[in-house]
One Martini backbone bead per residue (centre of mass of N, CA, C, O) as a GRO file, in nm:
protein
  376
    1MET     BB    1   1.756  -2.532   2.764
    2THR     BB    2   1.926  -2.395   2.999
    3ALA     BB    3   2.094  -2.383   3.301
    4LEU     BB    4   1.842  -2.279   3.384
    5SER     BB    5   1.587  -2.305   3.580
    6ARG     BB    6   1.256  -2.279   3.600
    7SER     BB    7   1.247  -2.141   3.877
    8THR     BB    8   1.442  -1.911   3.802
    9MET     BB    9   1.274  -1.796   3.568
   10ILE     BB   10   1.022  -1.733   3.732
   11GLU     BB   11   1.155  -1.540   3.930
   12ALA     BB   12   1.256  -1.336   3.716
   13MET     BB   13   0.979  -1.269   3.599
   14LEU     BB   14   0.834  -1.176   3.867
   15ALA     BB   15   1.073  -0.951   3.913
   16GLY     BB   16   1.172  -0.813   3.645
   17ASP     BB   17   1.462  -0.909   3.543
   18LYS     BB   18   1.688  -0.760   3.323
   19ALA     BB   19   1.937  -0.961   3.336
   20PHE     BB   20   1.759  -1.188   3.156
   21ASP     BB   21   1.767  -1.050   2.902
   22GLY     BB   22   1.825  -1.285   2.633
   23LEU     BB   23   1.836  -1.568   2.785
   24PHE     BB   24   1.515  -1.548   2.780
   25TYR     BB   25   1.168  -1.637   2.706
   26THR     BB   26   0.824  -1.558   2.753
   27GLY     BB   27   0.533  -1.767   2.729
   28VAL     BB   28   0.179  -1.739   2.681
   29LYS     BB   29  -0.061  -1.974   2.631
   30THR     BB   30  -0.334  -1.800   2.639
   31THR     BB   31  -0.215  -1.555   2.430
   32LYS     BB   32   0.047  -1.597   2.248
   33ILE     BB   33   0.270  -1.435   2.414
   34TYR     BB   34   0.591  -1.275   2.416
   35CYS     BB   35   0.867  -1.199   2.651
   36LEU     BB   36   1.043  -1.038   2.863
   37PRO     BB   37   1.128  -1.072   3.188
   38SER     BB   38   1.094  -0.737   3.232
   39CYS     BB   39   0.814  -0.705   3.183
   40TYR     BB   40   0.539  -0.477   3.283
   41ALA     BB   41   0.335  -0.664   3.257
   42LYS     BB   42   0.120  -0.871   3.358
   43LYS     BB   43   0.160  -1.149   3.534
   44PRO     BB   44   0.158  -1.472   3.494
   45TYR     BB   45   0.094  -1.780   3.545
   46PRO     BB   46   0.325  -2.025   3.566
   47GLU     BB   47   0.147  -2.255   3.423
   48ASN     BB   48   0.131  -2.053   3.148
   49VAL     BB   49   0.444  -2.100   3.101
   50VAL     BB   50   0.694  -2.063   2.853
   51PHE     BB   51   1.023  -2.133   2.721
   52PHE     BB   52   1.287  -1.957   2.535
   53HIS     BB   53   1.579  -1.894   2.374
   54THR     BB   54   1.426  -1.728   2.143
   55ALA     BB   55   1.237  -1.534   1.942
   56ASP     BB   56   1.225  -1.726   1.701
   57GLU     BB   57   1.115  -1.968   1.855
   58ALA     BB   58   0.850  -1.836   1.937
   59GLU     BB   59   0.750  -1.777   1.642
   60LYS     BB   60   0.755  -2.074   1.545
   61HIS     BB   61   0.518  -2.120   1.783
   62HIS     BB   62   0.308  -1.876   1.742
   63PHE     BB   63   0.419  -1.627   1.880
   64ARG     BB   64   0.371  -1.298   1.995
   65ALA     BB   65   0.480  -0.992   2.031
   66CYS     BB   66   0.515  -0.767   2.255
   67LYS     BB   67   0.394  -0.414   2.288
   68LYS     BB   68   0.595  -0.333   2.544
   69CYS     BB   69   0.898  -0.493   2.514
   70PHE     BB   70   1.006  -0.593   2.241
   71PRO     BB   71   1.152  -0.904   2.187
   72ASP     BB   72   1.209  -0.900   1.852
   73LEU     BB   73   1.467  -0.746   1.933
   74PRO     BB   74   1.781  -0.687   1.974
   75GLN     BB   75   1.954  -0.645   2.242
   76ASP     BB   76   2.121  -0.335   2.245
   77LEU     BB   77   2.076  -0.281   1.900
   78TRP     BB   78   1.856  -0.053   1.963
   79ILE     BB   79   1.712   0.282   1.894
   80ASP     BB   80   1.449   0.487   2.007
   81ASN     BB   81   1.405   0.828   1.873
   82LYS     BB   82   1.103   0.844   1.744
   83ASP     BB   83   1.203   0.975   1.456
   84HIS     BB   84   1.400   0.721   1.486
   85ILE     BB   85   1.609   0.445   1.403
   86ALA     BB   86   1.886   0.270   1.567
   87LEU     BB   87   2.122   0.051   1.451
   88ILE     BB   88   2.365  -0.202   1.566
   89PRO     BB   89   2.586  -0.329   1.385
   90PRO     BB   90   2.818  -0.505   1.290
   91SER     BB   91   3.147  -0.410   1.233
   92ASP     BB   92   3.153  -0.564   0.932
   93PHE     BB   93   2.939  -0.401   0.809
   94ASN     BB   94   2.853  -0.332   0.450
   95PHE     BB   95   2.640  -0.115   0.313
   96GLN     BB   96   2.759  -0.042   0.036
   97GLU     BB   97   2.758  -0.330  -0.075
   98CYS     BB   98   2.451  -0.364  -0.053
   99LEU     BB   99   2.376  -0.132  -0.248
  100VAL     BB  100   2.492  -0.253  -0.502
  101PHE     BB  101   2.299  -0.490  -0.511
  102LEU     BB  102   2.026  -0.331  -0.491
  103GLY     BB  103   2.130  -0.145  -0.759
  104ARG     BB  104   2.162  -0.349  -1.017
  105SER     BB  105   1.859  -0.249  -1.112
  106ASP     BB  106   1.639  -0.033  -1.290
  107ALA     BB  107   1.381  -0.246  -1.278
  108GLU     BB  108   1.320  -0.198  -0.998
  109VAL     BB  109   1.007  -0.166  -0.778
  110LEU     BB  110   1.053  -0.238  -0.446
  111HIS     BB  111   1.300  -0.033  -0.462
  112LEU     BB  112   1.543   0.229  -0.359
  113VAL     BB  113   1.847   0.384  -0.477
  114HIS     BB  114   1.960   0.695  -0.307
  115GLU     BB  115   2.210   0.859  -0.194
  116LYS     BB  116   2.304   0.621   0.012
  117SER     BB  117   2.005   0.505   0.004
  118PHE     BB  118   1.723   0.310   0.130
  119TYR     BB  119   1.405   0.237  -0.015
  120LYS     BB  120   1.105   0.120   0.168
  121CYS     BB  121   0.786  -0.045   0.140
  122ILE     BB  122   0.563  -0.144   0.405
  123LYS     BB  123   0.335  -0.349   0.582
  124ILE     BB  124   0.178  -0.215   0.886
  125GLN     BB  125  -0.109  -0.244   1.018
  126GLU     BB  126  -0.240  -0.171   0.727
  127LYS     BB  127   0.014   0.012   0.666
  128ASN     BB  128   0.209   0.223   0.480
  129VAL     BB  129   0.572   0.212   0.517
  130LEU     BB  130   0.827   0.441   0.490
  131MET     BB  131   1.179   0.388   0.427
  132LYS     BB  132   1.497   0.524   0.536
  133VAL     BB  133   1.828   0.395   0.471
  134PHE     BB  134   2.131   0.456   0.668
  135MET     BB  135   2.454   0.561   0.738
  136LYS     BB  136   2.557   0.674   1.082
  137GLN     BB  137   2.792   0.648   1.294
  138GLU     BB  138   2.772   0.319   1.281
  139LYS     BB  139   2.468   0.342   1.202
  140LEU     BB  140   2.145   0.216   1.129
  141VAL     BB  141   1.916   0.423   0.975
  142ILE     BB  142   1.559   0.487   1.036
  143GLU     BB  143   1.340   0.659   0.842
  144PHE     BB  144   1.018   0.859   0.813
  145PRO     BB  145   0.932   1.072   0.563
  146ASP     BB  146   0.608   1.102   0.588
  147PHE     BB  147   0.543   0.937   0.865
  148LEU     BB  148   0.495   0.869   1.208
  149PRO     BB  149   0.494   0.591   1.356
  150ASN     BB  150   0.441   0.389   1.583
  151LYS     BB  151   0.626   0.205   1.790
  152PHE     BB  152   0.556  -0.071   1.681
  153SER     BB  153   0.613  -0.002   1.379
  154ARG     BB  154   0.905   0.088   1.411
  155LEU     BB  155   1.007  -0.194   1.520
  156GLN     BB  156   0.916  -0.359   1.274
  157ALA     BB  157   1.100  -0.214   1.080
  158ALA     BB  158   1.362  -0.291   1.222
  159LYS     BB  159   1.327  -0.595   1.194
  160TYR     BB  160   1.321  -0.605   0.889
  161ILE     BB  161   1.608  -0.487   0.842
  162TRP     BB  162   1.766  -0.689   1.009
  163ASN     BB  163   1.675  -0.934   0.832
  164LEU     BB  164   1.743  -0.841   0.545
  165PHE     BB  165   2.071  -0.820   0.640
  166ASP     BB  166   2.155  -1.056   0.830
  167LEU     BB  167   2.247  -0.956   1.143
  168ASP     BB  168   2.252  -1.239   1.304
  169CYS     BB  169   2.491  -1.315   1.153
  170ASP     BB  170   2.805  -1.504   1.176
  171PRO     BB  171   3.068  -1.493   0.925
  172GLU     BB  172   3.349  -1.586   1.029
  173PRO     BB  173   3.367  -1.881   0.918
  174PHE     BB  174   3.354  -1.790   0.624
  175TYR     BB  175   3.609  -1.615   0.616
  176LYS     BB  176   3.804  -1.847   0.689
  177LEU     BB  177   3.743  -2.031   0.443
  178ALA     BB  178   3.805  -1.814   0.222
  179GLU     BB  179   4.114  -1.784   0.274
  180LYS     BB  180   4.151  -2.101   0.153
  181ASP     BB  181   4.003  -2.002  -0.114
  182ALA     BB  182   4.070  -1.935  -0.440
  183VAL     BB  183   3.789  -1.820  -0.527
  184LEU     BB  184   3.691  -1.647  -0.269
  185ASN     BB  185   3.914  -1.463  -0.157
  186PRO     BB  186   3.905  -1.211  -0.353
  187ILE     BB  187   3.600  -1.147  -0.313
  188VAL     BB  188   3.582  -1.123  -0.001
  189SER     BB  189   3.799  -0.906   0.026
  190ARG     BB  190   3.651  -0.691  -0.156
  191HIS     BB  191   3.339  -0.754  -0.001
  192HIS     BB  192   3.356  -0.711   0.286
  193GLY     BB  193   3.036  -0.723   0.469
  194LEU     BB  194   2.852  -0.876   0.311
  195ARG     BB  195   2.511  -0.962   0.294
  196ILE     BB  196   2.238  -1.137   0.283
  197ILE     BB  197   1.973  -1.041   0.080
  198GLY     BB  198   1.651  -1.069   0.133
  199ILE     BB  199   1.311  -1.231   0.120
  200PRO     BB  200   1.081  -1.230   0.362
  201ASP     BB  201   0.858  -1.303   0.163
  202LEU     BB  202   0.734  -1.595   0.047
  203PHE     BB  203   0.566  -1.516  -0.200
  204GLU     BB  204   0.780  -1.344  -0.337
  205ALA     BB  205   1.006  -1.554  -0.351
  206LEU     BB  206   0.855  -1.766  -0.521
  207SER     BB  207   0.766  -1.584  -0.754
  208TRP     BB  208   1.047  -1.485  -0.841
  209ALA     BB  209   1.161  -1.764  -0.904
  210ILE     BB  210   0.951  -1.839  -1.122
  211MET     BB  211   1.002  -1.602  -1.312
  212GLY     BB  212   1.322  -1.698  -1.349
  213GLN     BB  213   1.253  -1.941  -1.510
  214GLN     BB  214   1.409  -1.980  -1.811
  215ILE     BB  215   1.499  -1.670  -1.808
  216ASN     BB  216   1.583  -1.365  -1.831
  217LEU     BB  217   1.627  -1.111  -1.608
  218ASN     BB  218   1.480  -0.880  -1.754
  219PHE     BB  219   1.205  -1.031  -1.788
  220ALA     BB  220   1.157  -1.085  -1.491
  221TYR     BB  221   1.128  -0.785  -1.419
  222THR     BB  222   0.888  -0.734  -1.602
  223LEU     BB  223   0.691  -0.925  -1.460
  224LYS     BB  224   0.707  -0.793  -1.181
  225ARG     BB  225   0.611  -0.514  -1.264
  226ARG     BB  226   0.335  -0.595  -1.375
  227LEU     BB  227   0.221  -0.736  -1.126
  228THR     BB  228   0.259  -0.493  -0.930
  229GLU     BB  229   0.108  -0.261  -1.093
  230VAL     BB  230  -0.171  -0.421  -1.102
  231TYR     BB  231  -0.175  -0.579  -0.785
  232GLY     BB  232  -0.051  -0.373  -0.622
  233GLU     BB  233   0.092  -0.115  -0.422
  234ASN     BB  234   0.107   0.233  -0.403
  235TYR     BB  235   0.358   0.504  -0.321
  236GLU     BB  236   0.357   0.842  -0.281
  237PHE     BB  237   0.682   1.032  -0.290
  238ASP     BB  238   0.852   1.290  -0.396
  239GLY     BB  239   0.787   1.191  -0.705
  240LYS     BB  240   0.764   0.894  -0.610
  241THR     BB  241   0.722   0.535  -0.670
  242MET     BB  242   0.606   0.295  -0.454
  243TRP     BB  243   0.611  -0.066  -0.405
  244ILE     BB  244   0.396  -0.350  -0.336
  245PHE     BB  245   0.360  -0.659  -0.321
  246PRO     BB  246   0.138  -0.877  -0.374
  247GLU     BB  247  -0.109  -1.041  -0.236
  248PRO     BB  248  -0.215  -1.363  -0.221
  249GLU     BB  249  -0.522  -1.296  -0.210
  250THR     BB  250  -0.528  -1.144  -0.479
  251ILE     BB  251  -0.409  -1.371  -0.666
  252SER     BB  252  -0.608  -1.609  -0.592
  253ALA     BB  253  -0.859  -1.459  -0.755
  254LEU     BB  254  -0.743  -1.540  -1.014
  255ASN     BB  255  -0.664  -1.609  -1.346
  256VAL     BB  256  -0.467  -1.724  -1.585
  257SER     BB  257  -0.538  -1.497  -1.793
  258ASP     BB  258  -0.440  -1.256  -1.624
  259LEU     BB  259  -0.133  -1.341  -1.653
  260GLN     BB  260  -0.118  -1.372  -1.959
  261ASN     BB  261  -0.160  -1.062  -2.011
  262LEU     BB  262   0.150  -1.027  -1.882
  263GLN     BB  263   0.327  -1.279  -2.012
  264PHE     BB  264   0.263  -1.531  -1.887
  265THR     BB  265   0.278  -1.839  -1.865
  266THR     BB  266   0.078  -2.092  -1.797
  267ARG     BB  267   0.261  -2.225  -1.587
  268LYS     BB  268   0.336  -1.979  -1.413
  269ALA     BB  269   0.048  -1.905  -1.344
  270GLU     BB  270  -0.027  -2.168  -1.201
  271TYR     BB  271   0.191  -2.162  -0.983
  272ILE     BB  272   0.122  -1.887  -0.849
  273LEU     BB  273  -0.172  -1.948  -0.785
  274GLY     BB  274  -0.118  -2.197  -0.607
  275ILE     BB  275   0.052  -2.051  -0.393
  276ALA     BB  276  -0.152  -1.834  -0.313
  277ARG     BB  277  -0.368  -2.039  -0.213
  278ALA     BB  278  -0.198  -2.186   0.001
  279ILE     BB  279  -0.147  -1.934   0.175
  280SER     BB  280  -0.445  -1.843   0.213
  281GLU     BB  281  -0.525  -2.138   0.343
  282GLY     BB  282  -0.256  -2.238   0.528
  283THR     BB  283  -0.066  -2.476   0.384
  284LEU     BB  284   0.140  -2.227   0.354
  285SER     BB  285   0.437  -2.130   0.548
  286LYS     BB  286   0.702  -1.988   0.701
  287GLU     BB  287   0.662  -2.093   0.989
  288HIS     BB  288   0.658  -2.393   0.913
  289LEU     BB  289   0.935  -2.411   0.770
  290LEU     BB  290   1.104  -2.318   1.028
  291LEU     BB  291   1.036  -2.592   1.192
  292LEU     BB  292   1.210  -2.732   0.995
  293GLU     BB  293   1.426  -2.904   0.857
  294LYS     BB  294   1.595  -2.862   0.583
  295GLU     BB  295   1.502  -3.119   0.424
  296GLU     BB  296   1.205  -3.086   0.492
  297ALA     BB  297   1.168  -2.808   0.362
  298ARG     BB  298   1.261  -2.888   0.080
  299ASN     BB  299   1.048  -3.112   0.034
  300PHE     BB  300   0.806  -2.931   0.066
  301LEU     BB  301   0.872  -2.745  -0.171
  302LEU     BB  302   0.888  -2.980  -0.388
  303SER     BB  303   0.569  -3.043  -0.357
  304ILE     BB  304   0.533  -2.796  -0.523
  305ARG     BB  305   0.405  -2.670  -0.788
  306GLY     BB  306   0.698  -2.547  -0.966
  307VAL     BB  307   0.912  -2.674  -0.762
  308GLY     BB  308   1.242  -2.699  -0.772
  309GLY     BB  309   1.561  -2.710  -0.679
  310TRP     BB  310   1.634  -2.411  -0.726
  311THR     BB  311   1.389  -2.282  -0.588
  312ALA     BB  312   1.424  -2.409  -0.310
  313ASP     BB  313   1.714  -2.301  -0.259
  314TYR     BB  314   1.649  -2.001  -0.291
  315VAL     BB  315   1.443  -1.983  -0.055
  316LEU     BB  316   1.630  -2.083   0.168
  317MET     BB  317   1.829  -1.845   0.129
  318LYS     BB  318   1.632  -1.571   0.106
  319CYS     BB  319   1.400  -1.644   0.331
  320LEU     BB  320   1.521  -1.869   0.550
  321LYS     BB  321   1.833  -1.830   0.598
  322ASP     BB  322   2.022  -2.063   0.482
  323PRO     BB  323   2.369  -2.102   0.465
  324SER     BB  324   2.347  -2.409   0.319
  325ALA     BB  325   2.227  -2.322   0.077
  326PHE     BB  326   2.232  -2.464  -0.280
  327PRO     BB  327   2.208  -2.313  -0.596
  328ILE     BB  328   2.371  -2.494  -0.827
  329ALA     BB  329   2.183  -2.412  -1.095
  330ASP     BB  330   2.280  -2.129  -1.117
  331VAL     BB  331   2.365  -1.903  -1.358
  332GLY     BB  332   2.524  -1.690  -1.199
  333LEU     BB  333   2.721  -1.887  -1.075
  334HIS     BB  334   2.838  -1.992  -1.342
  335ASN     BB  335   2.941  -1.718  -1.448
  336ALA     BB  336   3.127  -1.652  -1.211
  337LEU     BB  337   3.308  -1.905  -1.235
  338LYS     BB  338   3.402  -1.862  -1.519
  339THR     BB  339   3.552  -1.598  -1.455
  340GLN     BB  340   3.733  -1.685  -1.210
  341LEU     BB  341   3.859  -1.941  -1.390
  342GLY     BB  342   3.890  -1.877  -1.702
  343LEU     BB  343   3.668  -1.985  -1.883
  344ASP     BB  344   3.498  -2.096  -2.200
  345ARG     BB  345   3.292  -2.214  -1.987
  346LYS     BB  346   3.072  -2.368  -1.806
  347PRO     BB  347   3.045  -2.536  -1.537
  348SER     BB  348   2.984  -2.821  -1.403
  349ILE     BB  349   2.836  -2.979  -1.149
  350GLU     BB  350   3.081  -3.154  -1.080
  351GLU     BB  351   3.279  -2.916  -1.061
  352ILE     BB  352   3.128  -2.755  -0.839
  353LEU     BB  353   3.148  -2.972  -0.620
  354LYS     BB  354   3.457  -2.952  -0.601
  355ILE     BB  355   3.489  -2.646  -0.549
  356SER     BB  356   3.270  -2.664  -0.286
  357ALA     BB  357   3.391  -2.855  -0.061
  358GLY     BB  358   3.477  -2.600   0.146
  359TRP     BB  359   3.160  -2.472   0.200
  360LYS     BB  360   3.046  -2.598   0.436
  361GLY     BB  361   2.752  -2.424   0.556
  362TRP     BB  362   2.827  -2.165   0.321
  363GLU     BB  363   2.699  -2.163   0.032
  364ALA     BB  364   2.522  -1.907   0.023
  365TYR     BB  365   2.756  -1.704   0.063
  366ALA     BB  366   2.920  -1.787  -0.180
  367VAL     BB  367   2.705  -1.720  -0.390
  368PHE     BB  368   2.662  -1.421  -0.317
  369TYR     BB  369   2.954  -1.330  -0.378
  370LEU     BB  370   2.950  -1.424  -0.671
  371TRP     BB  371   2.728  -1.237  -0.759
  372ARG     BB  372   2.875  -0.973  -0.684
  373SER     BB  373   3.104  -1.010  -0.907
  374LEU     BB  374   2.894  -0.916  -1.144
  375TYR     BB  375   2.876  -0.599  -0.996
  376ASN     BB  376   3.131  -0.381  -1.103
   0.00000   0.00000   0.00000
């Protein structure tokens, strides 16, 4: 735990001492709910309490966030204004750079970039919630254009956006290593403040990676659009249609022929159906993967039919947010390095290993910035 003793933490919890919020979190074994020490809910018996370093640690152990104190959002970094949420991102966060990446393809169906705002629809408490996200006075503002959700849903939306833009990450060590790296320095200087934009949903991340295996990006987008429009949910607002990626339970009930009708190959259809069924049955989950060490998580992913090295590394990077994940076989990475190095061919894996020798621990961020260099 921390330097605080268990008795001190119990005393702080029983007293509802707000000064300890963020220093530790209390989990109640009987309810599987975790709280801030200052939570005003009825205090549990001390013998039923476990303590966690972070909210993420509590969730990895399958505890759910309290709906009274909302411990799953970073303390003092969000403001619930009832009609909107204001997040206080790190000072170096560059939302405009993130919008460039999010708006890189007109074929995208799961979000919309329009007039310096990002629109995304997600499901919270079985309701579709539309978010409009933009920067205003150094705050990342989340508005709800269609209807105002309850406080719990508003804060879950805030948590989603905070995680989507990887705002928990402190990239300062990456910036320092990039200053000394001939390949990264000009790119990172030009796009400073860009964060890895994730795919929080494991099923979507795995499915999208499989769709992109060994085909061009445009056709991968076509497959995603067909799958989403046939089996996902749509949300109409202001003349625009927003889409939510299909649930694994929906896809698990299909046959291979259903996806073949959308021009999926037999193999891709089998892989996606297998993953959907594993998630629906509970044998595959993001929560379980987050409990594992990196190599254990990677090996678990590699044990899934249809998941090779590139797919596993991509999911580690985009869904599990491991900054050391390295999809070294990625075509976009190869094309970016070819351009940056002025080569007449793509670099070999051996050459990339030499080039990336100084990226240790931050390979995912290096790759993401190199991807960004392709969208100027």
